[in-house]
N, C-alpha and C positions, 0 to 999 in steps of 0.2 A: 410591556417587556420588549426589549430589543431582540431582533433576530440574531441568532448566534450560529457559527459554523466553525468546525475545526479544519485546519489545512494540514495535510500530511504529504510526505514525499518519500519515495523509494531512493535510498542513497547507498553509497559505498559500492556501487556497481561498475564505475568506470576506473580504469587503471591510472596509476601514476600521479604526479603532482597536479596535472590538469584536472584529474578526476576529483582529488581532494579539494582543490580550489572551487570547483563547481558545487561540490557538496556544502562547503562553507557558505557559499553565496545563497543557496536555497534554504539552508538552515537558518539564515537570517530572517526568513519569511514565515516558515511553517511552525506549527505547534507540536506536531508529532513527526517522527521519522521512522522508517523501516529499513533496517540495516542488513544488506546482503551478508550472509554468513557461511559462504563457501559452496553452496549447492550449485548455483548458476554463476556466481561471481563473488569476489571478496576473499580476503585472506586475513591472517592475524594482524598484519600491519595496517591494512585498510580499516578493519573493524576497530582497532584501538584509536586510530586517528579520527574516525568518524564519531565514535562515542565521546572522545575528548571535545570535539567541536560542538556536539549536541549538548553536552553538559554545560559548556561555557555559555550557551544561548538559552538555557532552561527549556530545551526542547525534549519532549517525552520520547524515550527510546523504545523501539520495538524490534523484534526479530523478523527477518524477511527470508525464511527458508524456501527451498524449492525442490523439485525433483533433482536428483543428482545428474545434471546435464549441463556441464560447463561449455561444451562444444556448441550446443544449441541454445545457450543462454536461458535454460529452463523453460523453453517454449515448445519442447516435445516431451512426450511421456515415454520414459525408457522402459525396457522390459525387465522390471524388477518385481520381486514378490512383495506383498504387503509388509511382511516382516523386514525385508531389506529396506524398503522405503521408510518404515517406522524408525529403524536404526539410524538411517541417514539423517532424517529430520531431527531426531533426538541429538545426534552428534553436532549438527549445525547450530541448534539453539543453545545447547550446553556450551559450545565454544564461545558464543557471543556473551552468554551470562558470565562465564569465567573471566573474560576480558573486562566486562563491565564491572564485576566485583573488584577486580584489581584497582579500578579507578574510583571506587566508592559510589558507583552508579548501579541502577537497577533496570531490569527489562520489564517494561509495564505491559507490553501487548505483543501479539504475534499477528503477522499478516502473510499468508502464503503468496508466493510469487508465480507469475506467468501461468503456464498450463495447469499447475497444481491448483491455483486459485480458481480457474475456470472449471476444472474438473470436479473439485471438491464442492463447488457451488451447486452441483447437480447430483453428485454421487454420495448417497448417505454413508456408505462404508468408508469412503475416502475422507469425507468430512469427519467421521468418527475418529479416524486416525490422527487427523490434524488436531482435533480438540483433545485427544488423549495426550498429545505432546504438551499442550498447555497445562494439563493437569499434572503430568509427571515432573515437569520442571518448575512448576509454581508460577506460571504466567497467567494473570487473572483476566485479561481482556483479549478478544480476537476481533480483528478488522476483516470485513468481508462484504459481499453484496447482500442487499436486503432481500427478504423473502426467499432465502436459499437454504439448502441443506446445511450449510455452515451455520447459519443463524439458528436453525432448529437444534442442531446437535450442541451448539454452544449454550443455549438457553437450558436444554435438558440437563447439561452437566453443572448448571448453576453458576456458570461464568458470565462475564459481561460481554455482550455483543455490541460492536460499534459499526453501524451500517455505513457503507462507503459508496461514494459515486465518483465520477472522474471528470476532470476539467478538460482533458486533452484527448479523450477517446470517444468515438461516436458509438451510438447504441443501435441495436436491432429492435424490431417490433416486439419481440418477446422479453425485452428488458436486458438481454445479454449484451456484452460488448461486441462490437463488430470485429471479426477475425482480422488480424493484422495483415493478412495476405490480400484483403480487399481494399480497393481505393477509398481514401477518406477515413480510414480506421483511426489514424492518428491526426489530431488537429493541432497544427503549430500556430495557426492564426490567433492572435490575442483577442481580437473582437469576438471571434466564434467561441473561444474558451470562456470569456466573460459572460456572453449571452446564455451559454449552457449552464454555468454555475448559478447565475442569477435565477434562471428558471427552476433549478433544482432547489435552491435555498428558499425562494419566495413562493414558488407555485407547486413544488414537489413533483415536477415532471420534466421530461426531456422530449425533444423532437427526434424521433428515430431517423436513421439514415434513409429510410424509405417514406418518411413523412408523417408517420403515426405519432400521436401523443402517448407517451409511456409514463406511468406513474413511477416515480423514483423518490423514496423517502430516505434521506441521508443525514447522518450526524457529522460526517468528515468527507472532505474532498481531496482526492489524490492529485498531486502535481508530479508527473513523472520527471525524475532527474535526468533521464537520458533523452528526453524530447528536445529537438533543436531549439535553442534560445530559452531553455527551461528557466534559468535563474531570472532573466529579465521578464519573462512572461509571468512568473510567479509574483514578482514584486508588483508589476502593473496590476495583476488581478487583485492582490491584497489591497492596494490603494483604492482601487475602484470599488471593492466591496465595503471598505470602511467609509468611503464617501457616500455610499447609499445607506449608511447607518447600520450595517451588518457588523456585529462584533466577532472578532476572530478569537477563539477560545480553544481550550483543550477538548 
């Protein structure tokens, strides 16, 4: 059997015509997308345009909600209660589902954004809130880091968990992503991205920023749409993987 991997991208995050053009370019490459739905970025116009572009390319659509933190791009945890957070996430995902429904499309999965993603990976209570959103809005799949609280809560709820790793982010020795404030956290070099993805897909491991070998079992690889040169890097990565006999699938 051939080795298979899904490619996904966070999209709908950059403003204006240039943002939509970049989204279309990266949607030409990936098989799943995670659409910003207002918490950290995105509005009704960007959601509608991104959904339309994804449908035209047969890319599976997902919601990409975050902490309500537009000023910090979802990378800081605001002082909100659990109830306020749950209502914000519910509103974000429902907004995307409503727009998708108008276009005859469906929202297949959810992937938390930024600090919410990192926090819910470790915090059982927060992971439970995220999973409850999937249940309440009828989203059957959740993307997140393997061996995390998100995975445990998703499986306990009887939903489908899709383990995710990253092409353009470095890892720490404990398997977490390197904080963006540290040098080398984001990898824009295509050769480094390819080496990391091949290691994940073929060996199930990455080399941490500090040199340790870290076990990472993933079913999907994220290509960030806001990383410099993202569209070109995504296409080069896909071609290199196919050339190695790795099938790109959902």
